[in-house]
C-alpha distance (Angstrom), angle and dihedral (degrees) to the residues before:
residue distance angle dihedral
X1 . . .
X2 3.82 . .
X3 3.75 129.6 .
X4 3.81 116.2 -100.1
X5 3.79 119.1 -110.7
X6 3.76 113.7 -93.5
X7 3.81 98.2 -173.4
X8 3.80 118.6 98.5
X9 3.80 114.3 -86.9
X10 3.79 125.6 -174.2
X11 3.80 116.4 -177.1
X12 3.79 121.2 -158.5
X13 3.82 121.1 -171.8
X14 3.78 142.4 145.9
X15 3.80 111.4 -77.9
X16 3.77 99.3 -113.7
X17 3.84 92.0 55.8
X18 3.77 99.0 35.6
X19 3.80 103.3 90.1
X20 3.80 95.8 48.2
X21 3.78 94.1 47.8
X22 3.80 97.4 38.7
X23 3.77 93.0 57.5
X24 3.81 89.5 60.3
X25 3.78 91.4 48.3
X26 3.77 91.4 49.9
X27 3.80 90.5 54.2
X28 3.84 88.6 60.8
X29 3.80 98.1 32.5
X30 3.83 108.2 28.8
X31 3.81 94.5 -174.6
X32 3.80 94.8 49.5
X33 3.75 118.8 135.0
X34 3.76 127.0 -154.4
X35 3.76 150.9 -178.8
X36 3.76 129.4 -139.8
X37 3.80 109.6 -150.2
X38 3.79 123.0 -159.7
X39 3.80 102.0 -127.5
X40 3.72 142.7 98.9
X41 3.77 127.1 -101.1
X42 3.84 97.9 -55.7
X43 3.82 104.5 64.8
X44 3.80 96.0 173.0
X45 3.78 92.8 49.0
X46 3.83 97.7 41.7
X47 3.80 101.4 36.3
X48 3.81 108.2 18.5
X49 3.79 96.3 151.3
X50 3.83 93.0 51.5
X51 3.81 92.8 47.4
X52 3.80 91.4 48.1
X53 3.80 90.6 48.5
X54 3.84 91.3 52.3
X55 3.78 93.3 49.2
X56 3.82 96.7 45.0
X57 3.82 91.6 45.0
X58 3.77 91.4 49.8
X59 3.82 92.2 53.2
X60 3.79 92.7 41.8
X61 3.81 96.2 -116.2
X62 3.78 110.1 169.8
X63 3.87 99.9 -175.1
């Protein structure tokens, strides 16, 4: 058995794939957070504002 990750992890994925993938991430990083984004395959192209919001919020950017 390995030790779980303790570093901050924030997972961003399209909504229809999120639950299945996030459960695997949570098994390695139990305190991981995440965001399911309503979009197709190209998150940055289809939902750039939402992706940027998730990244800046995760890193605590206040600008």
